[in-house]
C-alpha positions as CSV (number, residue, x, y, z in Angstrom):
1,M,119.1,40.7,153.1
2,L,122.4,40.2,151.2
3,V,124.4,37.3,152.5
4,V,128.1,36.7,151.9
5,V,128.4,33.0,152.2
6,D,131.3,31.8,154.5
7,Y,132.1,28.3,153.3
8,G,135.6,28.1,154.8
9,L,137.5,29.4,151.7
10,G,138.0,32.8,150.1
11,N,137.8,36.0,152.1
12,P,134.2,36.8,153.0
13,R,135.2,39.6,155.4
14,S,136.9,41.5,152.6
15,I,133.7,41.3,150.5
16,L,131.7,42.5,153.5
17,N,134.0,45.4,154.0
18,M,133.6,46.4,150.4
19,L,129.8,46.2,150.6
20,Q,129.7,48.3,153.8
21,K,131.8,51.0,152.1
22,I,129.2,51.4,149.4
23,G,126.4,51.4,151.9
24,A,124.9,47.9,151.3
25,A,123.4,46.0,154.2
26,A,125.0,42.6,154.3
27,V,126.1,39.9,156.6
28,V,128.6,37.0,156.5
29,A,127.0,33.7,157.3
30,G,127.6,29.9,156.9
31,D,124.4,28.9,158.7
32,P,122.0,27.2,156.3
33,A,119.0,28.9,157.8
34,V,120.5,32.4,157.2
35,V,121.6,31.5,153.7
36,A,118.1,30.1,152.9
37,G,116.5,33.4,154.1
38,A,118.8,35.6,152.0
39,E,117.4,37.8,149.3
40,K,120.7,37.6,147.4
41,L,123.9,35.6,147.9
42,I,127.5,36.3,147.2
43,L,129.9,33.3,147.0
44,P,133.4,34.6,147.4
45,G,135.9,33.1,144.9
46,V,139.3,31.7,145.6
47,G,141.1,32.5,142.4
48,A,142.3,29.4,140.5
49,C,141.6,26.9,143.3
50,R,139.7,23.9,141.9
51,C,138.7,22.6,145.4
52,G,135.0,23.0,144.6
53,G,134.2,24.8,147.8
54,P,131.0,26.6,146.7
55,A,129.6,23.5,145.0
56,K,130.3,21.4,148.1
57,L,128.8,23.9,150.4
58,L,125.6,24.3,148.4
59,T,125.2,20.5,148.0
60,S,125.6,20.0,151.8
61,M,123.4,22.9,152.7
62,S,120.5,22.0,150.3
63,S,119.5,19.1,152.4
64,R,119.5,21.2,155.6
65,M,117.7,24.3,154.3
66,P,114.1,24.9,155.4
67,S,111.6,24.6,152.6
């Protein structure tokens, strides 16, 4: 499953809409268990913001992901 990661920044719903338009099966999720089970991930960007959202998310999720 393709997962668009919702980490509180960016616009994951916009990415999901684009994927649905091209027929891709995808979901938006911020739950570590869903993210861990993903076949592929998309981390939406936020332009020039240097807030480190994706890095912070992956760091915090890594300790909670099932092995």
